[in-house]
C-alpha positions in Angstrom: 0.0 0.0 0.0 1.5 3.3 -1.1 1.7 6.4 1.2 -1.4 8.1 -0.3 -3.5 5.0 0.1 -2.4 4.7 3.7 -3.4 8.3 4.4 -6.9 7.6 2.9 -7.2 4.4 4.9 -6.3 6.0 8.2 -8.6 8.9 7.4 -11.4 6.5 6.7 -10.8 4.6 10.0 -10.8 7.9 11.9 -14.1 9.1 10.3 -15.7 5.7 10.9 -14.6 5.7 14.6 -15.9 9.3 15.1 -19.2 8.4 13.4 -19.5 5.3 15.6 -18.8 7.4 18.7 -21.5 9.9 17.7 -24.0 7.2 17.0 -23.3 5.6 20.4 -23.5 8.9 22.2 -26.8 9.8 20.4 -28.3 6.4 21.2 -27.4 6.8 24.9 -28.9 10.2 25.0 -32.0 8.9 23.2 -32.2 6.0 25.7 -31.9 8.3 28.7 -34.5 10.7 27.4 -36.8 7.8 26.5 -36.5 6.2 29.9 -37.0 9.5 31.7 -40.1 10.4 29.7 -41.6 6.9 29.4 -42.6 6.5 33.1 -45.1 3.9 34.1 -47.6 4.4 37.0 -49.5 1.9 39.1 -52.8 3.3 40.4 -54.1 1.5 43.4 -57.7 2.7 44.2 -59.1 2.2 47.8 -62.5 0.7 47.4 -65.2 -1.3 49.2 -67.9 -3.2 47.4 -71.5 -2.1 48.0 -73.4 -4.4 45.7 -74.1 -2.1 42.7 -74.4 0.9 45.0 -72.6 4.3 44.6 -69.0 2.8 45.2 -69.5 0.1 42.5 -70.8 2.8 40.1 -67.8 5.0 40.8 -65.5 2.1 40.1 -67.0 1.5 36.7 -67.1 5.2 35.9 -63.4 5.9 36.8 -62.1 2.7 35.2 -63.6 3.8 31.8 -61.3 6.9 32.1 -58.2 5.3 33.6 -58.0 2.5 31.0 -57.5 5.1 28.3 -53.9 5.9 29.5 -51.4 3.4 28.1 -48.8 4.2 30.7 -51.2 3.6 33.6 -52.2 0.3 35.3 -55.1 0.5 37.6 -56.4 -1.9 40.3 -59.1 -1.4 42.8 -58.6 -3.2 46.1 -61.1 -4.3 48.7 -61.5 -6.7 51.7 -63.5 -9.8 50.8 -64.8 -11.8 53.9 -65.8 -14.7 51.6 -62.4 -15.2 50.1 -60.8 -18.6 50.9 -57.3 -17.6 49.9 -55.3 -14.5 50.9 -55.6 -12.7 47.6 -57.5 -13.0 44.3 -57.6 -10.7 41.3 -60.9 -10.7 39.4 -60.9 -8.4 36.4 -59.3 -5.2 37.7 -60.1 -5.7 41.4 -57.7 -7.1 44.0 -59.8 -9.1 46.6 -58.0 -9.4 50.0 -59.2 -11.8 52.6 -60.6 -9.8 55.6 -63.4 -7.6 57.0 -63.9 -4.0 56.1 -63.5 -1.4 58.9 -62.4 2.2 59.2 -59.6 1.9 61.7 -57.5 -0.2 61.3 -59.2 -1.8 58.3 -58.4 0.8 55.6 -54.7 0.9 56.7 -54.4 -2.9 56.9 -55.9 -3.6 53.4 -53.8 -0.8 52.0 -50.6 -2.3 53.3 -51.6 -5.7 52.1 -52.3 -4.3 48.7 -48.8 -2.8 48.7 -47.3 -6.1 49.7 -49.2 -8.0 47.0 -47.8 -5.7 44.3 -44.4 -5.4 46.0 -42.9 -8.0 43.7 -43.8 -6.0 40.6 -42.7 -2.5 41.8 -39.6 -2.6 39.6 -42.0 -2.4 36.6 -43.3 1.0 37.7 -41.7 4.4 38.4 -44.6 5.6 40.5 -47.4 4.2 42.6 -50.4 6.4 43.3 -52.7 5.4 46.2 -56.0 7.1 45.3 -59.6 6.5 46.5 -62.8 5.6 44.8 -64.3 9.1 44.7 -61.3 11.0 43.4 -60.8 11.4 39.7 -57.2 12.1 38.7 -56.1 13.5 35.3 -53.1 11.2 34.9 -52.0 12.8 31.7 -51.2 16.0 33.6 -49.8 14.1 36.6 -47.5 12.1 34.4 -46.1 15.3 32.8 -45.6 16.8 36.3 -43.7 13.8 37.5 -41.5 13.7 34.5 -40.6 17.4 35.1 -40.4 17.2 38.9 -39.4 13.9 40.2 -40.6 13.0 43.7 -40.3 10.2 46.2 -43.3 11.0 48.3 -45.7 13.5 46.7 -49.0 15.1 47.5 -51.7 17.3 46.1 -53.5 17.9 49.4 -50.6 18.2 51.8 -51.8 18.0 55.4 -49.4 19.6 57.9 -47.3 21.3 55.2 -49.6 24.0 53.8 -52.9 22.8 55.3 -53.9 21.6 58.8 -56.2 18.8 59.7 -57.7 18.0 63.1 -57.0 14.3 63.1 -53.3 14.8 62.4 -50.8 14.5 65.3 -48.8 17.5 66.1 -45.9 18.0 63.7 -47.1 15.2 61.5 -47.1 15.9 57.8 -48.8 13.5 55.3 -50.3 13.3 51.9 -54.0 13.0 51.8 -55.3 9.5 51.0 -57.1 11.0 47.9 -53.7 10.9 46.0 -50.6 9.6 47.8 -47.7 9.5 45.3 -44.8 7.2 45.9 -41.7 6.4 43.9 -41.2 2.7 43.7 -38.1 2.9 45.9 -40.0 4.7 48.6 -42.8 2.2 48.6 -40.3 -0.6 48.8 -38.8 1.0 51.9 -42.3 1.5 53.4 -43.1 -2.2 52.9 -39.8 -3.1 54.6 -40.8 -1.0 57.6 -44.5 -2.0 57.8 -44.1 -3.6 61.2 -43.6 -0.1 62.7 -46.9 1.3 61.4 -49.3 2.9 63.9 -52.6 1.0 63.6 -54.4 3.5 65.8 -54.3 6.1 63.0 -56.2 6.3 59.7 -54.1 5.1 56.8 -52.8 8.3 55.2 -51.8 9.8 58.6 -50.1 6.5 59.7 -48.2 6.3 56.4 -46.9 9.9 56.8 -45.9 9.2 60.3 -44.0 6.0 59.3 -42.1 7.8 56.5 -41.2 10.7 58.9 -39.9 8.4 61.6 -38.5 5.4 59.8 -37.6 6.8 56.3 -36.4 10.4 57.2 -34.4 10.8 54.0 -37.7 11.0 52.1 -39.4 14.4 52.2 -43.0 15.0 51.2 -43.1 17.1 48.1 -46.1 19.0 46.7 -47.0 18.5 43.0 -48.1 21.4 40.8 -46.6 24.0 43.0 -47.8 26.8 40.7 -51.4 25.7 40.7 -54.0 26.7 43.3 -54.1 24.0 46.0 -51.6 21.9 43.9 -54.4 21.0 41.4 -56.6 19.6 44.1 -60.3 20.7 44.2 -63.5 19.7 46.0 -66.3 19.1 43.6 -69.4 20.8 45.0 -73.0 19.8 44.5 -74.0 21.5 41.3 -77.6 20.6 41.5 -77.6 18.5 38.3 -76.7 21.5 36.2 -74.8 19.7 33.4 -73.3 22.9 31.9 -72.0 24.0 35.2 -70.4 20.6 35.8 -68.8 20.6 32.3 -67.5 24.1 32.8 -66.0 23.2 36.2 -64.3 20.1 34.6 -62.8 22.2 31.9 -60.8 24.3 34.4 -57.2 23.5 33.3 -55.9 24.0 36.9 -57.8 21.0 38.2 -56.0 17.7 38.2 -57.5 16.0 41.2 -61.4 16.1 41.4 -62.4 15.1 44.9 -66.1 14.1 45.1 -67.4 14.0 48.7 -71.0 15.2 49.0 -73.3 13.9 51.7 -75.4 12.2 49.0 -73.2 9.7 47.2 -75.6 9.5 44.3 -74.9 13.1 43.6 -71.2 12.2 43.4 -72.0 9.4 41.0 -74.0 11.7 38.7 -71.3 14.4 38.7 -68.4 11.9 38.3 -70.1 10.4 35.2 -70.3 13.9 33.6 -66.7 14.8 34.7 -65.3 11.6 33.1 -67.3 11.9 29.9 -66.1 15.5 29.6 -62.5 14.5 30.2 -62.9 11.8 27.5 -64.6 14.3 25.2 -67.7 12.1 25.1 -71.2 13.3 24.3 -73.2 13.9 27.4 
């Protein structure tokens, strides 16, 4: 090989090596961006069966909405006294052997649901513990979590920027309407479940456990620039469909909390809210 051919050969090798380095670097950057923006969320919804009553209707209404999100996996969980085994999944409901109660029942079945899905936590970036009467705009929440990563997040943040009479002094906790965990935080919570205070309602007890046993995890509000971090109570709008639709179209609302004295009012309004969010004809 003469001198000129050697120069061309070496130049070709140098260009090829540089091109390969650029391709590898671009692939790594693409992979990192893809993984960062392709987060998956597990939505565990606190629920109790009431034999086709308001709670069962809420389950059906919300699931029609949640199943539209490809990055979201939703399970409702409940105690089932007739269950012969510890757990059983039917359709999108996790049945847990046990009897329903307020304290400590809600806390116990929540922890058992966490344990059941514990083996699959590596498949998710975030786990949201919501409840049956709260509708969450997961498209907006996903964007927020991509932009502002959190280990223990809240929309309604008791003890941080709101006070609640059932909270212990100096206890901060995320409202059970929308507790947001990173998968790592939930793994640590499960590891420390033996230290949970069963005399408290679930969201307070979880906040206390994190504060005392996982102090490196701080509660972080989502949607810091939105009024009440995107959390809003849905009032009784007296079956005024236009009023409900206009309320739903408020872009600042991410968490719709339905908690009227008459649960059939909540069912009626939740149906319109979900249809509006899905751009369905009402």
